C-alpha positions in Angstrom: 9.8 -29.1 19.6 9.9 -25.4 20.3 12.9 -23.6 21.7 12.1 -20.7 24.1 14.3 -18.5 26.2 12.9 -16.3 29.0 14.7 -13.0 29.4 14.3 -13.0 33.2 15.1 -16.6 33.9 16.7 -18.0 30.7 14.4 -21.0 30.7 13.9 -22.7 27.4 11.9 -25.3 25.5 12.1 -27.0 22.2 10.3 -25.6 19.1 6.8 -26.7 18.2 5.1 -25.5 15.0 4.7 -27.1 11.6 1.7 -27.2 9.2 -1.3 -25.6 10.8 -4.5 -27.4 11.5 -7.4 -25.6 9.9 -11.2 -25.7 10.2 -13.3 -25.1 7.1 -13.8 -21.4 8.0 -10.1 -20.7 8.1 -9.6 -20.9 11.8 -6.2 -22.1 12.9 -5.9 -24.3 16.0 -3.1 -24.0 18.5 -1.9 -26.9 20.6 0.2 -29.9 19.7 2.6 -29.9 16.8 1.6 -31.6 13.6 5.1 -32.6 12.7 5.1 -36.0 11.0 7.0 -38.9 12.7 9.6 -39.0 9.9 10.2 -35.2 9.7 13.7 -34.2 11.0 14.0 -31.5 13.6 16.1 -28.4 13.1 16.4 -25.9 10.3 16.7 -26.9 6.7 20.6 -26.5 6.3 20.4 -25.6 2.6 17.8 -22.9 3.0 19.5 -21.6 6.2 22.9 -21.4 4.3 21.3 -19.6 1.3 19.7 -17.0 3.6 23.0 -16.5 5.5 25.0 -16.2 2.3 22.6 -13.7 0.8 22.8 -11.3 3.7 26.4 -10.2 3.2 26.3 -9.1 -0.4 22.9 -7.6 0.1 24.2 -5.5 3.0 27.1 -4.4 0.8 24.8 -3.3 -2.0 22.6 -1.4 0.5 25.6 0.3 2.1 27.1 1.3 -1.2 23.9 2.7 -2.6 23.3 4.7 0.6 26.8 6.1 0.4 26.5 7.2 -3.2 23.0 8.7 -2.5 24.4 10.7 0.4 27.2 12.0 -1.7 25.1 12.8 -4.7 24.1 16.5 -4.9 20.4 17.3 -4.6 20.2 19.4 -7.8 18.3 19.1 -11.0 21.2 17.5 -12.9 21.5 14.7 -10.4 17.8 14.1 -10.0 17.8 11.0 -12.2 20.8 9.4 -10.5 19.1 10.0 -7.1 15.9 8.4 -8.2 17.8 5.3 -9.5 19.6 5.0 -6.2 16.4 5.3 -4.2 14.8 2.6 -6.4 17.9 0.4 -5.7 17.5 0.9 -2.0 13.7 0.1 -2.1 14.6 -3.1 -3.9 17.2 -4.0 -1.4 14.7 -3.5 1.4 12.3 -5.9 -0.3 15.1 -8.4 -0.8 16.1 -8.1 2.9 12.5 -8.9 3.9 12.3 -11.9 1.5 15.5 -13.3 3.0 14.2 -12.8 6.5 10.9 -14.4 5.5 12.6 -17.4 4.1 14.7 -17.7 7.2 11.6 -17.5 9.4 9.8 -20.1 7.2 12.8 -22.4 7.4 12.6 -22.4 11.2 8.8 -22.8 11.2 8.7 -25.7 8.8 11.6 -27.4 10.5 10.0 -27.0 14.0 13.0 -24.9 15.1 11.4 -21.7 16.2 13.3 -20.1 19.1 11.2 -17.8 21.2 13.0 -15.2 23.3 10.3 -14.5 25.9 9.8 -11.5 28.0 6.9 -9.4 29.5 5.9 -6.7 27.1 3.0 -4.2 26.7 0.7 -5.4 24.0 -0.5 -1.8 23.5 3.0 -0.7 22.5 3.5 -3.7 20.2 0.3 -2.8 18.3 1.0 0.9 18.2 4.5 0.5 16.9 3.4 -2.0 14.3 0.5 0.2 13.1 2.8 3.2 12.8 5.2 1.2 10.6 2.3 0.0 8.4 1.3 3.6 7.9 4.3 4.2 5.6 2.9 1.9 2.9 -0.7 2.9 3.7 0.0 6.5 3.0 1.2 5.7 -0.5 -2.2 4.1 -1.2 -4.2 6.7 0.6 -5.3 4.1 3.2 -5.8 5.1 6.8 -4.7 2.8 9.7 -6.8 3.3 12.8 -5.9 1.9 16.2 -8.1 1.1 19.2 -6.2 0.0 22.3 -7.1 0.0 26.1 -6.0 3.0 28.1 -4.0 0.9 30.6 -1.0 -1.3 29.7 -1.8 -4.9 28.6 1.1 -7.1 29.7 1.8 -10.2 27.7 4.6 -12.8 28.1 5.8 -13.3 24.5 8.6 -13.0 22.0 8.1 -9.4 21.0 10.0 -9.5 17.7 8.1 -12.6 16.5 4.7 -11.2 17.4 5.6 -7.9 15.8 6.6 -9.6 12.6 3.5 -11.7 12.5 1.3 -8.6 13.0 3.3 -6.8 10.3 2.4 -9.4 7.8 -1.3 -9.2 8.6 -1.2 -5.4 8.4 0.7 -5.4 5.1 -1.9 -7.8 3.6 -4.8 -5.6 4.9 -3.2 -2.4 3.4 -2.5 -4.2 0.1 -6.1 -5.4 -0.4 -7.8 -2.2 0.9 -9.4 0.0 -1.7 -7.7 3.4 -2.2 -9.1 5.8 0.4 -10.1 2.9 2.6 -9.4 2.2 6.3 -7.6 -0.6 8.1 -8.8 -1.0 11.7 -6.6 -2.5 14.4 -8.3 -3.3 17.7 -6.6 -4.7 20.8 -8.8 -6.4 23.4 -8.1 -8.6 26.4 -9.8 -11.3 28.3 -8.8 -12.7 31.7 -6.1 -14.9 30.1 -5.8 -13.8 26.4 -4.9 -10.9 24.2 -6.8 -10.5 21.0 -5.4 -8.4 18.1 -7.8 -7.9 15.3 -7.0 -6.4 11.9 -10.0 -5.6 9.6 -9.8 -4.3 6.0 -12.6 -3.3 3.6 -11.2 -5.1 0.6 -13.0 -7.5 -1.8 -13.3 -10.3 0.8 -12.2 -13.9 0.5 -13.9 -16.8 -1.3 -14.5 -20.1 0.4 -11.8 -21.7 -1.7 -9.3 -19.0 -0.7 -10.1 -19.5 3.0 -9.7 -23.2 2.7 -6.2 -22.7 1.2 -5.2 -19.6 3.0 -2.0 -21.0 4.5 -1.1 -23.4 1.6 1.9 -21.8 -0.1 1.8 -24.3 -3.1 -1.8 -23.3 -3.8 -0.9 -19.6 -3.8 2.0 -20.2 -6.2 -0.3 -21.9 -8.7 -2.8 -19.0 -8.9 -2.7 -17.0 -12.1 -3.5 -13.8 -10.2 -1.1 -14.4 -7.3 0.3 -11.3 -5.7 3.0 -13.0 -3.7 4.5 -16.3 -2.7 2.1 -16.8 0.2 4.9 -16.7 2.8 3.4 -14.1 5.1 0.4 -15.9 6.4 2.4 -19.1 6.8 4.8 -17.1 9.0 1.9 -15.5 10.9 0.5 -19.0 11.6 3.8 -20.4 12.7 4.8 -17.6 15.1 1.3 -17.5 16.7 1.1 -21.3 17.1 4.6 -21.2 18.7 3.0 -19.1 21.4 0.2 -21.6 21.9 -2.1 -19.1 20.2 -4.6 -19.2 17.3 -5.4 -17.2 14.2 -9.0 -16.7 13.2 -10.3 -15.3 9.9 -13.7 -14.0 9.1 -14.4 -13.1 5.5 -16.6 -13.7 2.5 -16.8 -12.1 -1.0 -17.9 -8.5 -0.8 -17.5 -8.2 2.9 -14.7 -6.9 5.2 -11.9 -9.4 6.1 -11.0 -9.7 9.8 -7.9 -11.5 11.0 -7.6 -12.0 14.8 -4.5 -13.1 16.6 -5.4 -14.7 19.9 -2.4 -15.0 22.3 -2.2 -16.3 25.8 -1.0 -13.6 28.3 1.2 -16.2 30.1 4.2 -17.9 28.6 3.6 -21.0 26.4 3.5 -24.2 28.4 6.9 -25.8 28.9 6.9 -29.5 28.3 10.6 -30.3 27.8 13.7 -28.4 29.0 16.6 -28.0 26.6 19.8 -26.0 26.7 19.1 -22.3 26.0 20.5 -21.2 22.6 23.6 -19.1 22.6 
């Protein structure tokens, strides 16, 4: 079940996501939920509680470090202290993202994604996401290029969820791009869909990696793992919640291209439930 709220009308529907269906080439299928018959609906209460309880102390550390940094003189004698405080704030930001990711994954794996739908310009979503990604890209001397239509491209979606899904794809593309490389973001539209493609010129993906791309347990067992594998699972869950698909084109030594295909209209409503408060 997927829960959705529409900004204009307040209509809603139960969440529907779960483990993605994959073809051998890494394509994710949209459509019906794959939630097993014995799987409970609703968020994992333990994981939800942990994420909730972590937010308050993390916010306190962030606020305290910001205060001390702002009151520390910008002179040579305070240089080391300021660098330590800036490192603390960077770590806090990473922890905040991890907490948010675990919260998102809890909703996705429990079939409890709540979509807050509205009509948005896909051009703006892509442009803002790309601009945010440029911060990390600049540190690695990676360029982020964007190609979007000249006219607005309206899409009925949960802007925050799509932006977060796109952010994960962009972060991966920047991370695996060679220094001095380019990440290309292209927005195209058909009569009923919006396609957002992100291409990097990294080392490419093997057939084994493609087959296990969204399997978090597989990523955690890799000796060379660069993360917990949460990002792509979140991308899949949020796109599927919109009745969309994720397609991946890659092979070793070739560019890797992720394409988010999203319907322009709101996901189909099959069951009405009380809108969340």
